C-alpha positions as CSV (number, residue, x, y, z in Angstrom):
1,M,88.2,-167.5,55.2
2,T,85.6,-169.8,56.8
3,A,85.4,-172.6,54.3
4,L,87.1,-175.8,55.2
5,Q,89.9,-177.2,53.0
6,R,90.4,-181.0,52.7
7,R,94.0,-181.9,52.4
8,P,94.8,-185.5,51.5
9,G,97.6,-187.2,53.5
10,R,99.0,-190.3,55.1
11,Y,99.6,-191.4,58.7
12,T,102.4,-193.9,59.5
13,D,103.6,-195.4,62.7
14,R,104.9,-198.8,64.0
15,H,101.5,-200.4,63.4
16,G,101.3,-199.5,59.8
17,S,100.2,-196.8,57.4
18,Q,96.9,-195.4,56.1
19,E,95.5,-192.7,53.9
20,V,93.8,-189.8,55.8
21,V,92.3,-186.4,55.1
22,F,93.2,-183.3,57.2
23,E,90.4,-180.7,57.4
24,T,91.4,-177.2,58.2
25,D,89.8,-173.8,58.5
26,G,93.1,-172.1,57.8
27,R,93.3,-170.6,61.3
28,D,93.3,-172.8,64.5
29,A,91.5,-175.9,63.6
30,I,92.9,-179.1,62.1
31,R,90.9,-182.3,62.2
32,T,91.4,-185.9,61.0
33,T,90.3,-189.4,61.6
34,I,92.9,-192.2,62.2
35,R,91.9,-195.8,62.7
36,G,88.4,-194.6,63.6
37,V,89.6,-192.1,66.2
38,R,88.9,-188.4,65.7
39,F,91.8,-186.0,66.3
40,E,91.8,-182.3,66.5
41,G,94.4,-179.5,67.2
42,D,95.6,-176.1,66.2
43,S,98.9,-177.4,64.8
44,M,100.1,-180.6,63.1
45,D,102.4,-181.3,66.0
46,D,99.6,-180.9,68.6
47,L,96.8,-183.3,67.5
48,G,94.9,-184.7,70.4
49,A,92.2,-187.4,70.4
50,L,88.6,-186.0,71.0
51,G,86.8,-187.6,73.9
52,G,89.9,-188.8,75.7
53,E,93.0,-190.9,74.6
54,P,92.3,-194.2,72.9
55,P,94.1,-197.4,74.2
56,E,97.9,-196.8,74.3
57,E,98.6,-199.8,72.0
58,M,96.9,-197.9,69.1
59,F,99.0,-194.7,69.3
60,A,101.7,-192.9,71.2
61,F,101.0,-189.7,73.1
62,S,103.0,-187.0,74.9
63,D,101.0,-184.5,77.0
64,G,97.9,-185.5,75.1
65,A,99.4,-184.9,71.7
66,L,100.1,-187.6,69.0
67,W,103.8,-188.6,68.6
68,S,106.0,-191.4,67.3
69,C,104.6,-191.1,63.8
70,L,105.0,-189.6,60.4
71,L,102.3,-187.2,59.1
72,E,102.2,-186.4,55.4
73,W,99.9,-184.1,53.6
74,T,99.5,-181.8,50.6
75,A,98.2,-178.3,50.3
76,P,97.6,-175.9,47.4
77,M,100.4,-173.3,47.0
78,P,100.0,-170.8,44.2
79,V,103.2,-169.4,42.7
80,E,103.4,-166.1,40.8
81,V,106.0,-166.2,38.0
82,E,107.0,-162.7,36.7
83,G,105.6,-162.0,33.3
84,T,103.4,-165.1,33.1
85,G,101.0,-164.7,36.1
86,V,100.0,-167.1,38.9
87,R,100.5,-170.9,38.5
88,A,98.9,-173.6,40.5
89,G,101.4,-175.4,42.7
90,V,101.1,-178.2,45.3
91,L,103.0,-178.2,48.5
92,H,104.0,-181.7,49.8
93,C,104.7,-181.8,53.6
94,S,106.3,-184.5,55.7
95,L,106.4,-184.1,59.5
96,R,108.3,-186.7,61.5
97,L,107.5,-186.7,65.2
98,G,109.8,-188.9,67.3
99,D,109.3,-190.7,70.6
100,P,108.1,-188.7,73.7
101,A,111.1,-187.3,75.6
102,G,109.4,-187.3,78.9
103,E,106.5,-185.6,80.7
104,G,106.4,-181.9,79.9
105,H,108.7,-182.3,76.9
106,G,108.1,-182.8,73.2
107,P,109.4,-185.6,71.0
108,D,113.1,-186.5,71.0
109,T,113.1,-185.6,67.3
110,Q,110.8,-183.3,65.2
111,S,111.5,-182.5,61.6
112,L,109.5,-181.0,58.7
113,T,110.5,-181.3,55.1
114,T,108.6,-179.5,52.3
115,T,108.6,-180.0,48.5
116,L,106.8,-177.7,46.0
117,R,105.7,-179.1,42.7
118,F,104.6,-176.8,39.9
119,D,105.2,-176.5,36.1
120,G,106.4,-180.1,36.1
121,R,109.4,-179.5,38.5
122,E,110.1,-180.0,42.2
123,Y,111.7,-177.5,44.5
124,G,112.5,-177.9,48.2
125,D,115.1,-178.3,50.9
126,A,116.4,-181.8,51.9
127,A,117.2,-180.6,55.4
128,G,114.5,-180.9,58.1
129,H,113.1,-177.8,59.8
130,D,111.7,-177.0,63.2
131,S,108.9,-174.8,62.0
132,F,106.7,-174.0,59.0
133,E,108.1,-170.5,59.0
134,D,111.7,-171.7,58.5
135,A,110.7,-174.4,55.9
136,L,108.8,-171.8,53.7
137,H,111.6,-169.3,53.9
138,H,114.1,-171.9,52.7
139,L,111.6,-173.1,50.0
140,Q,111.2,-169.6,48.6
141,R,115.0,-169.2,48.3
142,S,115.2,-172.5,46.4
143,L,112.8,-171.1,43.7
144,P,113.9,-169.3,40.5
145,R,114.3,-165.5,41.1
146,D,111.2,-164.7,39.1
147,A,108.9,-167.1,41.1
148,R,107.3,-166.1,44.4
149,L,105.1,-168.1,46.8
150,R,101.6,-166.6,47.1
151,A,100.4,-167.4,50.7
152,C,100.0,-165.7,54.1
153,I,103.6,-166.2,55.0
154,A,104.6,-163.9,52.2
155,C,101.9,-161.3,52.7
156,A,102.5,-157.7,53.6
157,W,99.8,-157.8,56.3
158,S,101.0,-160.7,58.4
159,D,103.4,-160.8,61.4
160,Y,104.5,-163.0,64.3
161,N,104.4,-162.3,67.9
162,P,107.9,-161.3,69.0
163,V,107.6,-163.4,72.2
164,G,107.6,-166.5,70.0
165,T,105.4,-168.9,68.1
166,G,104.9,-172.6,67.7
167,F,105.5,-175.1,64.9
168,M,102.8,-173.6,62.7
169,A,99.9,-171.0,62.7
170,G,99.9,-168.1,65.1
171,L,100.6,-165.7,62.2
172,A,98.6,-162.5,62.9
173,C,96.7,-161.0,60.0
174,F,96.3,-157.2,60.0
175,R,94.3,-156.8,56.8
176,D,91.6,-154.8,58.4
177,V,94.0,-152.2,60.0
178,K,96.5,-151.8,57.1
179,D,97.3,-148.1,57.8
180,L,98.0,-148.9,61.5
181,Y,100.2,-151.9,60.6
182,R,102.2,-149.9,58.0
183,R,103.7,-147.8,60.8
184,V,105.1,-150.8,62.7
185,D,108.9,-150.4,62.9
186,G,109.9,-152.5,65.9
187,K,108.8,-154.2,69.1
188,H,108.0,-151.4,71.5
189,G,106.7,-147.8,71.5
190,P,103.7,-146.2,69.8
191,T,104.7,-147.8,66.4
192,G,105.8,-151.2,67.9
193,I,104.2,-154.5,67.1
194,F,103.1,-155.0,70.8
195,E,101.1,-151.8,70.5
196,V,99.1,-152.9,67.4
197,W,98.9,-156.6,68.2
198,P,95.4,-156.4,69.8
199,A,94.1,-154.8,66.5
200,Q,94.8,-158.0,64.5
201,T,92.0,-159.3,62.3
202,E,92.7,-163.0,63.2
203,L,95.4,-165.6,63.5
204,V,96.1,-167.7,60.4
205,Q,98.2,-170.6,59.1
206,E,101.3,-169.8,57.0
207,T,99.8,-171.5,53.9
208,W,96.5,-169.8,53.9
209,L,95.5,-167.1,51.4
210,C,92.8,-164.4,51.1
211,D,91.8,-161.9,48.4
212,Q,93.6,-159.1,50.1
213,F,97.0,-160.6,49.6
214,E,99.9,-158.2,48.8
215,Y,103.6,-159.2,48.6
216,R,105.8,-158.3,51.5
217,T,108.7,-156.0,51.2
218,S,111.7,-155.2,53.4
219,H,109.8,-152.3,54.9
220,H,106.8,-154.2,56.2
221,G,106.2,-154.8,59.9
222,Y,108.3,-156.3,62.7
223,R,109.5,-159.5,61.1
224,G,110.9,-158.0,58.0
225,P,111.0,-159.3,54.4
226,F,110.1,-162.7,53.0
227,P,112.2,-164.6,52.6
228,F,114.5,-163.4,55.4
229,R,118.1,-162.7,54.6
230,P,120.3,-165.5,55.9
231,W,123.1,-164.3,58.2
232,W,125.8,-166.4,56.5
């Protein structure tokens, strides 16, 4: 899981729009160059300029992170269709980051929409979401019953920290301690997620994928099945 992926995209703000490329290692590194300025972060909503902030008239920042813009990008998203195997899909993402809401606060608006394209059709959710986790759960539920996303978010060996997570990434992979992770049945105690958390292999992004992928069931880990069951 060390190879970089190059994900084509677009950056738009009040000054205009340009095509960009987002490079990622699938874990905690996202890099891109906008108007000659190099940006890096561990999440799309936390991209900071390397070497200090450029002149304010070029970009808008909040606590060092890029805001007041629209970030768009695509990523490969395999889909397994029952009876026919794995199909190549493309996930189109659009993240709108509003104006800074003040020191110590994020933007006044933040909204992610995702669209999956495969087999000549589009699937998605028109409503914006606060996190990649929510967006991908809703996306899975929009697919035909015989189609399943094939990515870390849907893997049997991944889980989130119960204390909370950010917009994206921070998904712990337990592929090297599968027997230990199989016993997780809650937060606390000898079989709780807090007990096994230090044994994780690494933290990954929701859309990453490795050769040890197995589909998640309702009996896996702390966070439960994928997709989650809506309360309504």
